[in-house]
KOLFIGU-802067 format. One record per atom (N, C-alpha, C, O, CB): residue in one letter; chain; atom name; x, y, z. Coordinates in Angstrom, 3 decimals, decimal comma. Glycine has a CB too. Example, Ala and Ser with C-alpha at 12.3 -4.5 7.8 and 13.67 -1.06 7.14 Angstrom:
<rs>
<r aa="a" ch="A" at="N" x="13,190" y="-5,690" z="7,800"/>
<r aa="a" ch="A" at="CA" x="12,300" y="-4,500" z="7,800"/>
<r aa="a" ch="A" at="C" x="13,200" y="-3,300" z="7,800"/>
<r aa="a" ch="A" at="O" x="14,236" y="-3,319" z="8,465"/>
<r aa="a" ch="A" at="CB" x="11,308" y="-4,473" z="9,046"/>
<r aa="s" ch="A" at="N" x="12,850" y="-2,250" z="7,080"/>
<r aa="s" ch="A" at="CA" x="13,670" y="-1,060" z="7,140"/>
<r aa="s" ch="A" at="C" x="12,900" y="0,030" z="7,870"/>
<r aa="s" ch="A" at="O" x="13,409" y="1,138" z="8,039"/>
<r aa="s" ch="A" at="CB" x="14,084" y="-0,598" z="5,725"/>
</rs>
This chain:
<rs>
<r aa="m" ch="A" at="N" x="-25,801" y="22,915" z="-79,547"/>
<r aa="m" ch="A" at="CA" x="-27,032" y="22,430" z="-80,162"/>
<r aa="m" ch="A" at="C" x="-27,340" y="21,032" z="-79,623"/>
<r aa="m" ch="A" at="O" x="-26,455" y="20,176" z="-79,619"/>
<r aa="m" ch="A" at="CB" x="-26,912" y="22,412" z="-81,719"/>
<r aa="p" ch="A" at="N" x="-28,569" y="20,777" z="-79,168"/>
<r aa="p" ch="A" at="CA" x="-28,893" y="19,459" z="-78,624"/>
<r aa="p" ch="A" at="C" x="-28,918" y="18,398" z="-79,719"/>
<r aa="p" ch="A" at="O" x="-29,218" y="18,663" z="-80,884"/>
<r aa="p" ch="A" at="CB" x="-30,241" y="19,498" z="-77,905"/>
<r aa="r" ch="A" at="N" x="-28,594" y="17,207" z="-79,292"/>
<r aa="r" ch="A" at="CA" x="-28,568" y="16,117" z="-80,272"/>
<r aa="r" ch="A" at="C" x="-29,985" y="15,715" z="-80,661"/>
<r aa="r" ch="A" at="O" x="-30,927" y="15,921" z="-79,896"/>
<r aa="r" ch="A" at="CB" x="-27,805" y="14,901" z="-79,713"/>
<r aa="q" ch="A" at="N" x="-30,131" y="15,144" z="-81,846"/>
<r aa="q" ch="A" at="CA" x="-31,439" y="14,676" z="-82,287"/>
<r aa="q" ch="A" at="C" x="-31,724" y="13,333" z="-81,639"/>
<r aa="q" ch="A" at="O" x="-30,869" y="12,448" z="-81,629"/>
<r aa="q" ch="A" at="CB" x="-31,506" y="14,570" z="-83,834"/>
<r aa="k" ch="A" at="N" x="-32,909" y="13,185" z="-81,108"/>
<r aa="k" ch="A" at="CA" x="-33,268" y="11,935" z="-80,463"/>
<r aa="k" ch="A" at="C" x="-33,951" y="11,005" z="-81,460"/>
<r aa="k" ch="A" at="O" x="-34,671" y="11,439" z="-82,359"/>
<r aa="k" ch="A" at="CB" x="-34,178" y="12,193" z="-79,255"/>
<r aa="t" ch="A" at="N" x="-33,704" y="9,726" z="-81,272"/>
<r aa="t" ch="A" at="CA" x="-34,344" y="8,701" z="-82,080"/>
<r aa="t" ch="A" at="C" x="-35,764" y="8,491" z="-81,584"/>
<r aa="t" ch="A" at="O" x="-35,993" y="8,442" z="-80,376"/>
<r aa="t" ch="A" at="CB" x="-33,546" y="7,378" z="-82,037"/>
<r aa="h" ch="A" at="N" x="-36,713" y="8,367" z="-82,486"/>
<r aa="h" ch="A" at="CA" x="-38,094" y="8,069" z="-82,132"/>
<r aa="h" ch="A" at="C" x="-38,158" y="6,592" z="-81,745"/>
<r aa="h" ch="A" at="O" x="-37,960" y="5,720" z="-82,592"/>
<r aa="h" ch="A" at="CB" x="-39,082" y="8,400" z="-83,318"/>
<r aa="s" ch="A" at="N" x="-38,431" y="6,311" z="-80,479"/>
<r aa="s" ch="A" at="CA" x="-38,312" y="4,942" z="-79,984"/>
<r aa="s" ch="A" at="C" x="-39,335" y="4,008" z="-80,614"/>
<r aa="s" ch="A" at="O" x="-39,055" y="2,825" z="-80,806"/>
<r aa="s" ch="A" at="CB" x="-38,464" y="4,922" z="-78,481"/>
<r aa="g" ch="A" at="N" x="-40,519" y="4,525" z="-80,939"/>
<r aa="g" ch="A" at="CA" x="-41,524" y="3,677" z="-81,585"/>
<r aa="g" ch="A" at="C" x="-41,101" y="3,280" z="-82,985"/>
<r aa="g" ch="A" at="O" x="-41,320" y="2,144" z="-83,406"/>
<r aa="g" ch="A" at="CB" x="-42,865" y="4,387" z="-81,637"/>
<r aa="a" ch="A" at="N" x="-40,497" y="4,209" z="-83,707"/>
<r aa="a" ch="A" at="CA" x="-40,029" y="3,906" z="-85,063"/>
<r aa="a" ch="A" at="C" x="-38,820" y="2,983" z="-85,025"/>
<r aa="a" ch="A" at="O" x="-38,642" y="2,157" z="-85,920"/>
<r aa="a" ch="A" at="CB" x="-39,681" y="5,198" z="-85,814"/>
<r aa="a" ch="A" at="N" x="-37,988" y="3,116" z="-83,996"/>
<r aa="a" ch="A" at="CA" x="-36,799" y="2,275" z="-83,892"/>
<r aa="a" ch="A" at="C" x="-37,170" y="0,807" z="-83,729"/>
<r aa="a" ch="A" at="O" x="-36,422" y="-0,076" z="-84,149"/>
<r aa="a" ch="A" at="CB" x="-35,933" y="2,726" z="-82,721"/>
<r aa="k" ch="A" at="N" x="-38,329" y="0,544" z="-83,119"/>
<r aa="k" ch="A" at="CA" x="-38,768" y="-0,833" z="-82,932"/>
<r aa="k" ch="A" at="C" x="-39,368" y="-1,415" z="-84,207"/>
<r aa="k" ch="A" at="O" x="-39,439" y="-2,636" z="-84,353"/>
<r aa="k" ch="A" at="CB" x="-39,780" y="-0,908" z="-81,805"/>
<r aa="r" ch="A" at="N" x="-39,800" y="-0,561" z="-85,131"/>
<r aa="r" ch="A" at="CA" x="-40,544" y="-1,040" z="-86,293"/>
<r aa="r" ch="A" at="C" x="-39,744" y="-1,069" z="-87,587"/>
<r aa="r" ch="A" at="O" x="-40,109" y="-1,786" z="-88,519"/>
<r aa="r" ch="A" at="CB" x="-41,740" y="-0,193" z="-86,490"/>
<r aa="f" ch="A" at="N" x="-38,664" y="-0,308" z="-87,661"/>
<r aa="f" ch="A" at="CA" x="-37,915" y="-0,199" z="-88,916"/>
<r aa="f" ch="A" at="C" x="-36,455" y="-0,543" z="-88,689"/>
<r aa="f" ch="A" at="O" x="-35,895" y="-0,275" z="-87,626"/>
<r aa="f" ch="A" at="CB" x="-38,042" y="1,216" z="-89,509"/>
<r aa="r" ch="A" at="N" x="-35,844" y="-1,146" z="-89,709"/>
<r aa="r" ch="A" at="CA" x="-34,415" y="-1,461" z="-89,693"/>
<r aa="r" ch="A" at="C" x="-33,773" y="-0,775" z="-90,882"/>
<r aa="r" ch="A" at="O" x="-34,289" y="-0,839" z="-91,998"/>
<r aa="r" ch="A" at="CB" x="-34,162" y="-3,006" z="-89,730"/>
<r aa="r" ch="A" at="N" x="-32,655" y="-0,123" z="-90,645"/>
<r aa="r" ch="A" at="CA" x="-31,939" y="0,529" z="-91,743"/>
<r aa="r" ch="A" at="C" x="-31,084" y="-0,511" z="-92,464"/>
<r aa="r" ch="A" at="O" x="-30,425" y="-1,331" z="-91,824"/>
<r aa="r" ch="A" at="CB" x="-31,056" y="1,707" z="-91,218"/>
<r aa="t" ch="A" at="N" x="-31,096" y="-0,477" z="-93,787"/>
<r aa="t" ch="A" at="CA" x="-30,236" y="-1,324" z="-94,603"/>
<r aa="t" ch="A" at="C" x="-29,345" y="-0,410" z="-95,428"/>
<r aa="t" ch="A" at="O" x="-29,449" y="0,814" z="-95,339"/>
<r aa="t" ch="A" at="CB" x="-31,071" y="-2,289" z="-95,518"/>
<r aa="s" ch="A" at="N" x="-28,477" y="-0,998" z="-96,224"/>
<r aa="s" ch="A" at="CA" x="-27,567" y="-0,172" z="-97,024"/>
<r aa="s" ch="A" at="C" x="-28,322" y="0,624" z="-98,083"/>
<r aa="s" ch="A" at="O" x="-27,878" y="1,700" z="-98,486"/>
<r aa="s" ch="A" at="CB" x="-26,504" y="-1,045" z="-97,691"/>
<r aa="s" ch="A" at="N" x="-29,452" y="0,105" z="-98,533"/>
<r aa="s" ch="A" at="CA" x="-30,174" y="0,786" z="-99,609"/>
<r aa="s" ch="A" at="C" x="-31,421" y="1,533" z="-99,125"/>
<r aa="s" ch="A" at="O" x="-32,042" y="2,248" z="-99,912"/>
<r aa="s" ch="A" at="CB" x="-30,571" y="-0,218" z="-100,663"/>
<r aa="g" ch="A" at="N" x="-31,801" y="1,387" z="-97,856"/>
<r aa="g" ch="A" at="CA" x="-33,012" y="2,057" z="-97,378"/>
<r aa="g" ch="A" at="C" x="-33,444" y="1,500" z="-96,037"/>
<r aa="g" ch="A" at="O" x="-32,631" y="1,365" z="-95,123"/>
<r aa="g" ch="A" at="CB" x="-34,145" y="1,912" z="-98,392"/>
<r aa="f" ch="A" at="N" x="-34,735" y="1,174" z="-95,917"/>
<r aa="f" ch="A" at="CA" x="-35,282" y="0,647" z="-94,670"/>
<r aa="f" ch="A" at="C" x="-36,113" y="-0,589" z="-94,954"/>
<r aa="f" ch="A" at="O" x="-36,610" y="-0,781" z="-96,064"/>
<r aa="f" ch="A" at="CB" x="-36,130" y="1,710" z="-93,948"/>
<r aa="k" ch="A" at="N" x="-36,259" y="-1,440" z="-93,918"/>
<r aa="k" ch="A" at="CA" x="-37,127" y="-2,607" z="-93,995"/>
<r aa="k" ch="A" at="C" x="-38,105" y="-2,547" z="-92,838"/>
<r aa="k" ch="A" at="O" x="-37,839" y="-1,910" z="-91,819"/>
<r aa="k" ch="A" at="CB" x="-36,308" y="-3,931" z="-93,968"/>
<r aa="h" ch="A" at="N" x="-39,246" y="-3,218" z="-93,003"/>
<r aa="h" ch="A" at="CA" x="-40,244" y="-3,270" z="-91,941"/>
<r aa="h" ch="A" at="C" x="-40,946" y="-4,618" z="-91,976"/>
<r aa="h" ch="A" at="O" x="-40,908" y="-5,327" z="-92,982"/>
<r aa="h" ch="A" at="CB" x="-41,268" y="-2,116" z="-92,082"/>
<r aa="r" ch="A" at="N" x="-41,585" y="-4,960" z="-90,868"/>
<r aa="r" ch="A" at="CA" x="-42,334" y="-6,206" z="-90,792"/>
<r aa="r" ch="A" at="C" x="-43,720" y="-5,967" z="-91,361"/>
<r aa="r" ch="A" at="O" x="-44,363" y="-4,972" z="-91,026"/>
<r aa="r" ch="A" at="CB" x="-42,412" y="-6,732" z="-89,331"/>
<r aa="g" ch="A" at="N" x="-44,189" y="-6,861" z="-92,213"/>
<r aa="g" ch="A" at="CA" x="-45,513" y="-6,726" z="-92,792"/>
<r aa="g" ch="A" at="C" x="-46,601" y="-7,017" z="-91,773"/>
<r aa="g" ch="A" at="O" x="-46,333" y="-7,580" z="-90,712"/>
<r aa="g" ch="A" at="CB" x="-45,660" y="-7,645" z="-93,982"/>
<r aa="g" ch="A" at="N" x="-47,815" y="-6,637" z="-92,096"/>
<r aa="g" ch="A" at="CA" x="-48,933" y="-6,857" z="-91,198"/>
<r aa="g" ch="A" at="C" x="-49,606" y="-8,191" z="-91,438"/>
<r aa="g" ch="A" at="O" x="-49,056" y="-9,064" z="-92,109"/>
<r aa="g" ch="A" at="CB" x="-49,932" y="-5,753" z="-91,341"/>
<r aa="h" ch="A" at="N" x="-50,799" y="-8,346" z="-90,888"/>
<r aa="h" ch="A" at="CA" x="-51,662" y="-9,518" z="-91,088"/>
<r aa="h" ch="A" at="C" x="-51,080" y="-10,787" z="-90,483"/>
<r aa="h" ch="A" at="O" x="-51,268" y="-11,871" z="-91,034"/>
<r aa="h" ch="A" at="CB" x="-51,906" y="-9,734" z="-92,564"/>
<r aa="r" ch="A" at="N" x="-50,360" y="-10,672" z="-89,334"/>
<r aa="r" ch="A" at="CA" x="-49,788" y="-11,868" z="-88,719"/>
<r aa="r" ch="A" at="C" x="-50,155" y="-11,978" z="-87,245"/>
<r aa="r" ch="A" at="O" x="-49,444" y="-12,641" z="-86,490"/>
<r aa="r" ch="A" at="CB" x="-48,278" y="-11,865" z="-88,875"/>
<r aa="n" ch="A" at="N" x="-51,245" y="-11,348" z="-86,815"/>
<r aa="n" ch="A" at="CA" x="-51,551" y="-11,327" z="-85,395"/>
<r aa="n" ch="A" at="C" x="-52,696" y="-12,254" z="-84,997"/>
<r aa="n" ch="A" at="O" x="-52,584" y="-12,969" z="-84,002"/>
<r aa="n" ch="A" at="CB" x="-51,879" y="-9,937" z="-84,982"/>
<r aa="h" ch="A" at="N" x="-53,783" y="-12,259" z="-85,746"/>
<r aa="h" ch="A" at="CA" x="-54,911" y="-13,100" z="-85,372"/>
<r aa="h" ch="A" at="C" x="-55,656" y="-13,502" z="-86,634"/>
<r aa="h" ch="A" at="O" x="-55,349" y="-13,031" z="-87,729"/>
<r aa="h" ch="A" at="CB" x="-55,856" y="-12,368" z="-84,377"/>
<r aa="n" ch="A" at="N" x="-56,644" y="-14,381" z="-86,466"/>
<r aa="n" ch="A" at="CA" x="-57,412" y="-14,950" z="-87,585"/>
<r aa="n" ch="A" at="C" x="-56,510" y="-15,686" z="-88,572"/>
<r aa="n" ch="A" at="O" x="-56,757" y="-15,659" z="-89,778"/>
<r aa="n" ch="A" at="CB" x="-58,183" y="-13,846" z="-88,315"/>
<r aa="l" ch="A" at="N" x="-55,478" y="-16,335" z="-88,072"/>
<r aa="l" ch="A" at="CA" x="-54,554" y="-17,036" z="-88,955"/>
<r aa="l" ch="A" at="C" x="-55,091" y="-18,393" z="-89,386"/>
<r aa="l" ch="A" at="O" x="-54,603" y="-18,967" z="-90,360"/>
<r aa="l" ch="A" at="CB" x="-53,217" y="-17,210" z="-88,274"/>
<r aa="s" ch="A" at="N" x="-56,085" y="-18,915" z="-88,680"/>
<r aa="s" ch="A" at="CA" x="-56,594" y="-20,239" z="-89,029"/>
<r aa="s" ch="A" at="C" x="-57,353" y="-20,215" z="-90,349"/>
<r aa="s" ch="A" at="O" x="-57,437" y="-21,236" z="-91,032"/>
<r aa="s" ch="A" at="CB" x="-57,495" y="-20,767" z="-87,921"/>
<r aa="k" ch="A" at="N" x="-57,901" y="-19,077" z="-90,711"/>
<r aa="k" ch="A" at="CA" x="-58,636" y="-19,024" z="-91,975"/>
<r aa="k" ch="A" at="C" x="-57,733" y="-18,743" z="-93,172"/>
<r aa="k" ch="A" at="O" x="-58,176" y="-18,852" z="-94,315"/>
<r aa="k" ch="A" at="CB" x="-59,713" y="-17,969" z="-91,897"/>
<r aa="r" ch="A" at="N" x="-56,476" y="-18,382" z="-92,926"/>
<r aa="r" ch="A" at="CA" x="-55,557" y="-18,090" z="-94,026"/>
<r aa="r" ch="A" at="C" x="-54,832" y="-19,359" z="-94,459"/>
<r aa="r" ch="A" at="O" x="-54,585" y="-20,257" z="-93,654"/>
<r aa="r" ch="A" at="CB" x="-54,541" y="-17,005" z="-93,614"/>
<r aa="s" ch="A" at="N" x="-54,503" y="-19,413" z="-95,720"/>
<r aa="s" ch="A" at="CA" x="-53,793" y="-20,581" z="-96,229"/>
<r aa="s" ch="A" at="C" x="-52,330" y="-20,529" z="-95,779"/>
<r aa="s" ch="A" at="O" x="-51,817" y="-19,482" z="-95,382"/>
<r aa="s" ch="A" at="CB" x="-53,891" y="-20,651" z="-97,778"/>
<r aa="t" ch="A" at="N" x="-51,680" y="-21,682" z="-95,854"/>
<r aa="t" ch="A" at="CA" x="-50,267" y="-21,757" z="-95,486"/>
<r aa="t" ch="A" at="C" x="-49,439" y="-20,846" z="-96,368"/>
<r aa="t" ch="A" at="O" x="-48,473" y="-20,237" z="-95,908"/>
<r aa="t" ch="A" at="CB" x="-49,755" y="-23,196" z="-95,587"/>
<r aa="r" ch="A" at="N" x="-49,808" y="-20,752" z="-97,613"/>
<r aa="r" ch="A" at="CA" x="-49,074" y="-19,901" z="-98,557"/>
<r aa="r" ch="A" at="C" x="-49,170" y="-18,428" z="-98,156"/>
<r aa="r" ch="A" at="O" x="-48,174" y="-17,706" z="-98,194"/>
<r aa="r" ch="A" at="CB" x="-49,613" y="-20,096" z="-99,987"/>
<r aa="q" ch="A" at="N" x="-50,367" y="-17,985" z="-97,773"/>
<r aa="q" ch="A" at="CA" x="-50,531" y="-16,590" z="-97,357"/>
<r aa="q" ch="A" at="C" x="-49,683" y="-16,283" z="-96,125"/>
<r aa="q" ch="A" at="O" x="-49,034" y="-15,240" z="-96,046"/>
<r aa="q" ch="A" at="CB" x="-52,010" y="-16,287" z="-97,067"/>
<r aa="k" ch="A" at="N" x="-49,700" y="-17,215" z="-95,161"/>
<r aa="k" ch="A" at="CA" x="-48,946" y="-16,993" z="-93,934"/>
<r aa="k" ch="A" at="C" x="-47,442" y="-17,001" z="-94,199"/>
<r aa="k" ch="A" at="O" x="-46,700" y="-16,226" z="-93,596"/>
<r aa="k" ch="A" at="CB" x="-49,301" y="-18,052" z="-92,896"/>
<r aa="r" ch="A" at="N" x="-47,002" y="-17,856" z="-95,080"/>
<r aa="r" ch="A" at="CA" x="-45,579" y="-17,938" z="-95,413"/>
<r aa="r" ch="A" at="C" x="-45,102" y="-16,665" z="-96,093"/>
<r aa="r" ch="A" at="O" x="-43,988" y="-16,207" z="-95,840"/>
<r aa="r" ch="A" at="CB" x="-45,308" y="-19,144" z="-96,314"/>
<r aa="q" ch="A" at="N" x="-45,935" y="-16,089" z="-96,953"/>
<r aa="q" ch="A" at="CA" x="-45,541" y="-14,885" z="-97,672"/>
<r aa="q" ch="A" at="C" x="-45,500" y="-13,649" z="-96,775"/>
<r aa="q" ch="A" at="O" x="-44,914" y="-12,633" z="-97,147"/>
<r aa="q" ch="A" at="CB" x="-46,487" y="-14,646" z="-98,822"/>
<r aa="c" ch="A" at="N" x="-46,118" y="-13,731" z="-95,600"/>
<r aa="c" ch="A" at="CA" x="-46,092" y="-12,609" z="-94,656"/>
<r aa="c" ch="A" at="C" x="-44,856" y="-12,609" z="-93,775"/>
<r aa="c" ch="A" at="O" x="-44,641" y="-11,661" z="-93,019"/>
<r aa="c" ch="A" at="CB" x="-47,323" y="-12,638" z="-93,788"/>
<r aa="r" ch="A" at="N" x="-44,041" y="-13,648" z="-93,853"/>
<r aa="r" ch="A" at="CA" x="-42,860" y="-13,737" z="-93,009"/>
<r aa="r" ch="A" at="C" x="-41,787" y="-12,750" z="-93,440"/>
<r aa="r" ch="A" at="O" x="-41,796" y="-12,242" z="-94,561"/>
<r aa="r" ch="A" at="CB" x="-42,307" y="-15,146" z="-93,030"/>
<r aa="g" ch="A" at="N" x="-40,877" y="-12,497" z="-92,536"/>
<r aa="g" ch="A" at="CA" x="-39,689" y="-11,727" z="-92,878"/>
<r aa="g" ch="A" at="C" x="-39,933" y="-10,229" z="-92,948"/>
<r aa="g" ch="A" at="O" x="-41,007" y="-9,739" z="-92,597"/>
<r aa="g" ch="A" at="CB" x="-39,149" y="-12,197" z="-94,183"/>
<r aa="l" ch="A" at="N" x="-38,923" y="-9,517" z="-93,405"/>
<r aa="l" ch="A" at="CA" x="-38,966" y="-8,067" z="-93,510"/>
<r aa="l" ch="A" at="C" x="-39,133" y="-7,656" z="-94,961"/>
<r aa="l" ch="A" at="O" x="-38,567" y="-8,277" z="-95,860"/>
<r aa="l" ch="A" at="CB" x="-37,699" y="-7,439" z="-92,917"/>
<r aa="k" ch="A" at="N" x="-39,907" y="-6,614" z="-95,185"/>
<r aa="k" ch="A" at="CA" x="-40,173" y="-6,134" z="-96,530"/>
<r aa="k" ch="A" at="C" x="-39,577" y="-4,742" z="-96,691"/>
<r aa="k" ch="A" at="O" x="-39,481" y="-4,002" z="-95,712"/>
<r aa="k" ch="A" at="CB" x="-41,692" y="-6,121" z="-96,823"/>
<r aa="p" ch="A" at="N" x="-39,174" y="-4,368" z="-97,903"/>
<r aa="p" ch="A" at="CA" x="-38,638" y="-3,017" z="-98,096"/>
<r aa="p" ch="A" at="C" x="-39,713" y="-1,960" z="-97,901"/>
<r aa="p" ch="A" at="O" x="-40,883" y="-2,184" z="-98,211"/>
<r aa="p" ch="A" at="CB" x="-38,025" y="-2,880" z="-99,487"/>
<r aa="l" ch="A" at="N" x="-39,315" y="-0,832" z="-97,395"/>
<r aa="l" ch="A" at="CA" x="-40,225" y="0,276" z="-97,139"/>
<r aa="l" ch="A" at="C" x="-40,497" y="1,017" z="-98,441"/>
<r aa="l" ch="A" at="O" x="-39,604" y="1,145" z="-99,279"/>
<r aa="l" ch="A" at="CB" x="-39,644" y="1,236" z="-96,073"/>
<r aa="a" ch="A" at="N" x="-41,721" y="1,504" z="-98,617"/>
<r aa="a" ch="A" at="CA" x="-42,063" y="2,275" z="-99,814"/>
<r aa="a" ch="A" at="C" x="-41,237" y="3,554" z="-99,845"/>
<r aa="a" ch="A" at="O" x="-40,945" y="4,140" z="-98,803"/>
<r aa="a" ch="A" at="CB" x="-43,582" y="2,604" z="-99,851"/>
<r aa="s" ch="A" at="N" x="-40,864" y="3,978" z="-101,041"/>
<r aa="s" ch="A" at="CA" x="-39,969" y="5,125" z="-101,176"/>
<r aa="s" ch="A" at="C" x="-40,600" y="6,406" z="-100,637"/>
<r aa="s" ch="A" at="O" x="-39,887" y="7,272" z="-100,130"/>
<r aa="s" ch="A" at="CB" x="-39,581" y="5,315" z="-102,634"/>
<r aa="g" ch="A" at="N" x="-41,924" y="6,542" z="-100,738"/>
<r aa="g" ch="A" at="CA" x="-42,585" y="7,730" z="-100,219"/>
<r aa="g" ch="A" at="C" x="-42,544" y="7,817" z="-98,708"/>
<r aa="g" ch="A" at="O" x="-42,507" y="8,915" z="-98,153"/>
<r aa="g" ch="A" at="CB" x="-44,004" y="7,764" z="-100,680"/>
<r aa="d" ch="A" at="N" x="-42,550" y="6,666" z="-98,028"/>
<r aa="d" ch="A" at="CA" x="-42,504" y="6,646" z="-96,572"/>
<r aa="d" ch="A" at="C" x="-41,087" y="6,818" z="-96,035"/>
<r aa="d" ch="A" at="O" x="-40,891" y="7,147" z="-94,865"/>
<r aa="d" ch="A" at="CB" x="-43,093" y="5,353" z="-96,057"/>
<r aa="e" ch="A" at="N" x="-40,118" y="6,594" z="-96,888"/>
<r aa="e" ch="A" at="CA" x="-38,728" y="6,635" z="-96,439"/>
<r aa="e" ch="A" at="C" x="-38,325" y="8,027" z="-95,956"/>
<r aa="e" ch="A" at="O" x="-37,504" y="8,154" z="-95,047"/>
<r aa="e" ch="A" at="CB" x="-37,804" y="6,192" z="-97,565"/>
<r aa="v" ch="A" at="N" x="-38,896" y="9,069" z="-96,555"/>
<r aa="v" ch="A" at="CA" x="-38,584" y="10,441" z="-96,151"/>
<r aa="v" ch="A" at="C" x="-38,992" y="10,666" z="-94,703"/>
<r aa="v" ch="A" at="O" x="-38,254" y="11,288" z="-93,939"/>
<r aa="v" ch="A" at="CB" x="-39,291" y="11,458" z="-97,072"/>
<r aa="l" ch="A" at="N" x="-40,165" y="10,163" z="-94,320"/>
<r aa="l" ch="A" at="CA" x="-40,645" y="10,333" z="-92,950"/>
<r aa="l" ch="A" at="C" x="-39,808" y="9,533" z="-91,954"/>
<r aa="l" ch="A" at="O" x="-39,504" y="10,014" z="-90,862"/>
<r aa="l" ch="A" at="CB" x="-42,106" y="9,915" z="-92,852"/>
<r aa="v" ch="A" at="N" x="-39,440" y="8,313" z="-92,337"/>
<r aa="v" ch="A" at="CA" x="-38,690" y="7,456" z="-91,424"/>
<r aa="v" ch="A" at="C" x="-37,285" y="8,006" z="-91,212"/>
<r aa="v" ch="A" at="O" x="-36,733" y="7,864" z="-90,121"/>
<r aa="v" ch="A" at="CB" x="-38,625" y="6,017" z="-91,964"/>
<r aa="r" ch="A" at="N" x="-36,707" y="8,617" z="-92,205"/>
<r aa="r" ch="A" at="CA" x="-35,379" y="9,214" z="-92,045"/>
<r aa="r" ch="A" at="C" x="-35,383" y="10,320" z="-90,996"/>
<r aa="r" ch="A" at="O" x="-34,402" y="10,500" z="-90,275"/>
<r aa="r" ch="A" at="CB" x="-34,884" y="9,767" z="-93,380"/>
<r aa="k" ch="A" at="N" x="-36,482" y="11,058" z="-90,912"/>
<r aa="k" ch="A" at="CA" x="-36,587" y="12,107" z="-89,897"/>
<r aa="k" ch="A" at="C" x="-36,731" y="11,507" z="-88,498"/>
<r aa="k" ch="A" at="O" x="-36,218" y="12,056" z="-87,523"/>
<r aa="k" ch="A" at="CB" x="-37,779" y="13,028" z="-90,202"/>
<r aa="l" ch="A" at="N" x="-37,437" y="10,373" z="-88,411"/>
<r aa="l" ch="A" at="CA" x="-37,652" y="9,746" z="-87,116"/>
<r aa="l" ch="A" at="C" x="-36,415" y="9,018" z="-86,613"/>
<r aa="l" ch="A" at="O" x="-36,225" y="8,873" z="-85,406"/>
<r aa="l" ch="A" at="CB" x="-38,810" y="8,788" z="-87,194"/>
<r aa="l" ch="A" at="N" x="-35,571" y="8,557" z="-87,536"/>
<r aa="l" ch="A" at="CA" x="-34,396" y="7,785" z="-87,158"/>
<r aa="l" ch="A" at="C" x="-33,131" y="8,472" z="-87,669"/>
<r aa="l" ch="A" at="O" x="-32,540" y="7,996" z="-88,639"/>
<r aa="l" ch="A" at="CB" x="-34,492" y="6,347" z="-87,707"/>
<r aa="p" ch="A" at="N" x="-32,702" y="9,548" z="-87,068"/>
<r aa="p" ch="A" at="CA" x="-31,492" y="10,223" z="-87,531"/>
<r aa="p" ch="A" at="C" x="-30,253" y="9,431" z="-87,099"/>
<r aa="p" ch="A" at="O" x="-29,986" y="9,284" z="-85,907"/>
<r aa="p" ch="A" at="CB" x="-31,431" y="11,674" z="-86,981"/>
<r aa="g" ch="A" at="N" x="-29,519" y="8,935" z="-88,058"/>
<r aa="g" ch="A" at="CA" x="-28,283" y="8,233" z="-87,743"/>
<r aa="g" ch="A" at="C" x="-28,468" y="6,869" z="-87,124"/>
<r aa="g" ch="A" at="O" x="-27,514" y="6,304" z="-86,591"/>
<r aa="g" ch="A" at="CB" x="-27,477" y="9,053" z="-86,841"/>
<r aa="k" ch="A" at="N" x="-29,656" y="6,329" z="-87,178"/>
<r aa="k" ch="A" at="CA" x="-29,917" y="5,022" z="-86,579"/>
<r aa="k" ch="A" at="C" x="-29,414" y="3,935" z="-87,512"/>
<r aa="k" ch="A" at="O" x="-29,867" y="3,844" z="-88,653"/>
<r aa="k" ch="A" at="CB" x="-31,428" y="4,833" z="-86,283"/>
<r aa="a" ch="A" at="N" x="-28,491" y="3,117" z="-87,051"/>
<r aa="a" ch="A" at="CA" x="-27,954" y="2,040" z="-87,883"/>
<r aa="a" ch="A" at="C" x="-28,044" y="0,745" z="-87,090"/>
<r aa="a" ch="A" at="O" x="-27,030" y="0,243" z="-86,606"/>
<r aa="a" ch="A" at="CB" x="-26,474" y="2,333" z="-88,322"/>
<r aa="r" ch="A" at="N" x="-29,226" y="0,210" z="-86,955"/>
<r aa="r" ch="A" at="CA" x="-29,452" y="-0,984" z="-86,150"/>
<r aa="r" ch="A" at="C" x="-29,239" y="-2,230" z="-86,967"/>
<r aa="r" ch="A" at="O" x="-29,387" y="-3,338" z="-86,452"/>
<r aa="r" ch="A" at="CB" x="-30,849" y="-0,981" z="-85,564"/>
</rs>
């Protein structure tokens, strides 16, 4: 039986943690001058993935432990 391949696009966007997955939030690419410092600061870092999306990401990343 052939091995399951990791979806390379998903591997770049999601990180597996002990309790689920994390992802980078949006709204950090352009038009940052009109946003307040507080808004930009809150967009930093990785956020937990919604539980409904986790089922799909598990299929895309079989055994991925990055």
